BADREN-371433 format. One record per residue (C-alpha): x, y, z; residue number from 1; residue in one letter. Coordinates in pm, 1 decimal. Example, Ala and Ser with C-alpha at 12.3 -4.5 7.8 and 13.67 -1.06 7.14 Angstrom:
% residues 2
{{1230.0 -450.0 780.0} 1 A}
{{1367.0 -106.0 714.0} 2 S}
% end
This chain:
% residues 108
{{-9133.0 288.3 -1874.0} 1 C}
{{-8797.5 109.3 -1819.6} 2 P}
{{-8465.0 279.7 -1901.3} 3 D}
{{-8107.0 157.1 -1900.9} 4 T}
{{-7789.6 362.5 -1879.5} 5 L}
{{-7440.0 221.3 -1895.1} 6 I}
{{-7145.3 445.0 -1826.7} 7 R}
{{-6785.1 337.8 -1778.4} 8 F}
{{-6585.8 517.7 -1513.2} 9 L}
{{-6210.4 532.4 -1527.5} 10 D}
{{-6084.6 539.2 -1169.0} 11 V}
{{-5728.2 663.4 -1158.9} 12 I}
{{-5532.7 490.8 -880.6} 13 P}
{{-5355.6 726.2 -643.9} 14 E}
{{-4983.4 657.8 -610.8} 15 V}
{{-4778.7 908.1 -414.5} 16 K}
{{-4437.5 849.6 -260.5} 17 F}
{{-4227.7 1106.2 -77.2} 18 H}
{{-3870.7 1103.4 48.4} 19 L}
{{-3753.5 1282.0 362.2} 20 P}
{{-3436.6 1487.6 331.0} 21 N}
{{-3255.9 1411.1 658.0} 22 A}
{{-3225.9 1162.8 941.7} 23 F}
{{-3021.5 1124.5 1260.2} 24 T}
{{-2911.7 765.2 1328.3} 25 P}
{{-2784.7 842.3 1678.6} 26 N}
{{-2986.4 581.3 1870.5} 27 G}
{{-3217.1 822.6 2052.6} 28 D}
{{-3526.3 657.4 1904.5} 29 G}
{{-3626.2 968.0 1707.0} 30 I}
{{-3569.2 979.0 1330.1} 31 N}
{{-3302.1 705.8 1347.3} 32 D}
{{-3386.1 549.7 1009.8} 33 Y}
{{-3434.5 669.6 652.5} 34 F}
{{-3727.7 552.7 439.5} 35 R}
{{-3989.2 704.0 216.4} 36 G}
{{-4359.6 721.0 284.9} 37 A}
{{-4672.3 731.5 80.1} 38 G}
{{-4937.6 535.8 -104.5} 39 I}
{{-4808.2 268.4 -342.3} 40 L}
{{-5122.9 59.9 -391.1} 41 E}
{{-5110.5 -98.6 -735.4} 42 G}
{{-4746.8 -3.6 -795.3} 43 A}
{{-4500.2 -279.4 -885.1} 44 T}
{{-4124.8 -321.7 -921.8} 45 G}
{{-4029.9 -94.1 -631.2} 46 F}
{{-3653.7 -40.0 -585.6} 47 V}
{{-3482.5 214.5 -359.9} 48 M}
{{-3104.5 262.3 -372.3} 49 T}
{{-2881.8 492.2 -169.6} 50 I}
{{-2539.4 602.2 -296.3} 51 W}
{{-2248.9 793.9 -145.3} 52 N}
{{-2073.8 1078.1 -328.1} 53 R}
{{-1816.6 838.9 -473.2} 54 Y}
{{-2081.8 635.0 -653.6} 55 G}
{{-2071.9 342.8 -410.6} 56 E}
{{-2409.5 179.0 -348.7} 57 K}
{{-2466.9 164.6 26.4} 58 L}
{{-2820.9 27.4 39.9} 59 F}
{{-3080.9 -133.7 -183.9} 60 E}
{{-3429.3 -265.0 -109.3} 61 T}
{{-3738.3 -385.9 -291.0} 62 N}
{{-3956.2 -330.1 16.3} 63 D}
{{-4093.9 25.3 54.0} 64 P}
{{-4123.4 -31.5 430.6} 65 K}
{{-3757.4 -129.2 480.2} 66 E}
{{-3543.2 140.0 641.7} 67 E}
{{-3179.2 240.4 599.0} 68 W}
{{-2990.8 274.8 927.7} 69 N}
{{-2695.4 470.4 785.3} 70 G}
{{-2465.4 169.6 745.3} 71 R}
{{-2355.5 -9.1 428.2} 72 K}
{{-2614.8 -283.1 367.6} 73 N}
{{-2752.5 -201.3 716.2} 74 N}
{{-2451.8 -354.3 893.6} 75 S}
{{-2106.0 -250.3 1003.0} 76 G}
{{-1979.5 99.8 1075.4} 77 V}
{{-2206.0 404.9 1054.2} 78 L}
{{-2146.3 610.5 739.0} 79 S}
{{-1996.6 957.0 784.1} 80 P}
{{-2213.3 1261.7 823.8} 81 Q}
{{-2301.4 1401.5 482.9} 82 G}
{{-2537.9 1398.6 188.8} 83 V}
{{-2632.7 1076.1 8.4} 84 Y}
{{-2818.4 1029.2 -320.7} 85 V}
{{-3146.9 836.8 -308.2} 86 V}
{{-3306.1 685.9 -620.6} 87 V}
{{-3652.5 527.0 -610.4} 88 V}
{{-3804.0 347.9 -908.8} 89 K}
{{-4139.7 177.9 -947.9} 90 Y}
{{-4403.7 112.5 -1210.5} 91 T}
{{-4737.5 280.0 -1145.6} 92 D}
{{-5068.7 94.0 -1193.0} 93 P}
{{-5096.6 226.8 -1549.8} 94 R}
{{-4757.0 78.3 -1644.9} 95 G}
{{-4561.7 404.9 -1640.8} 96 K}
{{-4207.6 386.7 -1496.6} 97 L}
{{-4161.9 645.0 -1220.8} 98 V}
{{-3816.9 753.0 -1101.5} 99 E}
{{-3768.1 977.8 -800.0} 100 L}
{{-3430.5 1124.8 -708.0} 101 R}
{{-3349.5 1297.2 -385.4} 102 G}
{{-3090.9 1351.9 -115.3} 103 F}
{{-3067.2 1207.2 233.7} 104 A}
{{-2861.7 1408.9 477.0} 105 T}
{{-2714.8 1193.8 752.7} 106 L}
{{-2665.5 1402.0 1067.2} 107 L}
{{-2484.6 1278.9 1377.2} 108 K}
% end
């Protein structure tokens, strides 16, 4: 006797993004750049910005794999040792806007 069963499965995409809290851009080849890490499959509209304590934007990227080297717009003089504000925004696969805020400590 034939039988038919139809069942819809809702697969929730996994999107996880984490920010480190410190880096040391001293040229030793270890932890010289700042960038987040994680799984962003299906996410859109990624933007990461880094700000100093005076509200000046030092870095912005739309590429989650691009790294900040501690300089304004990745060129020029190295920023002073200190704490910088990091803001990451993206839209998850379900259309929800996600905003992450954190701090990046630049150590020399």
